[in-house]
N, C-alpha and C positions, 0 to 999 in steps of 0.2 A: 504494500500500500504506500502511496505517496501523499505528501501534504500538498494542499492547494497552493497555487501561485500567490494568492492573496495572503494566506497564512505565512508563507515564507517571507514575503515582502515585509510583513509586520515585524518579524524577527530581525531582518536586515535593518529596519528602521531603528531598532533598539541600539544596535552597534553604531549606526550613523549618529544617533543622538549622543552617545558617549564620546565618540571621536570628535564631535563638533561642540561639545559643552565647554563653556567658559570656566567651569570650576573643576573639571576632571583632569587629573594629571595622567593617570593610567588605570587600567582595569585588568582583572584576571577572571576568566571564566573557570569556576571550580567544578561546575557540573552543568551539563546541558543535555537534555533528552527530548526527543520529539517522537510522536506517534501519530497515527492517522487523525486523531481528534483533539490533540493537545500538545502541551509541552511543559517542561520544567527547566528552570534556569536558576543558577546560583552564581552570583558575582561578588567579587571583592573589588571595590573601587577606591583608589587613592585620590583624594582631593588635592588641589594645588596648595592648600594651606597645611597639608599633612593629615587632615582628618580622614576617617575611613567611613565608607558607606557599604554596608553588607546588604545584598539584595537576594531575596528568595521569592520566586513567583511560580505558581502552578496554575495552569489553565487547561480546561477541557470543555466539552460541550455542556457540562452540567454545573461546573463551579470554577471559581477563581479564588485562590488563596495567595496572599502576599504578605511580606514583611520587608520593610526598609529600615535598617538600623544604622543611624548616623552617630558616630562617636568621635571624640577628640583624640589627640595624640597620646593622652594618658589613659585611654580606654574608658573614659567616662561617657555615659550616655548624653547625647545632645537631644535627639528626638528619635523615637521609634514609631513608625506608622505600621498599622496592620489591620486586618479585617477578621480577626478571631471573633467568633460570635458571642462575646460577652459585652458588658457595658451597654445593655439594651436600653438604658435610660437616655442615651445620647441621641440627638436628632439626626446624626449621620450614621447611626447603627447600620451595619456592623463596623463601619469605617471609623477609626479613632487614632489618636496619637498619644504617646507617653512622653511627657515633658517634665522638667523640674517642678512644674506646678501641679503635676498629677495627670490624670486622664482627661483628654479634651476631644471635642469634635474635630473631624478632619475631612476636608474636601480634596486633599491631595491623595490620590489613589493609584497613580501610575508613576513609573520611573520618570517620565517627562515632567509630571507635576512636582515631584520631589526635587529634581534638578533645578527647575525654575524657582522653587521656594528657596533652595540653598543659594542660588545666584542672587536673589533679592537681598539675602542676608549678608552676602559677601561681594558687594559691588566692586571692590578693589582687587579681586582675585587676579 
């Protein structure tokens, strides 16, 4: 079985997004699997300021699970975004983020969203 051209072009867009990001210094694909109806990707991204962004994303025709974990050079959490189905009191359920202030609503749900968010916080990258 082969993946559709549309699906493969979506994956190519992820790598293009990373290659063209203003805040990404380098990235390493630590796991990447595709099958007829989905994919799994795991990335370690080094940001230009030395922070790290760990990405895990699972997609198939029935569900999408993700986690974007951004930490500083000292391995301290800056923000983690995910869609684990807890915190159902939030208006963006299941999408949420973990910050120094606790659990918050999140509209950033894709790698593109996350990189844009980081770019806004780091305009001098």
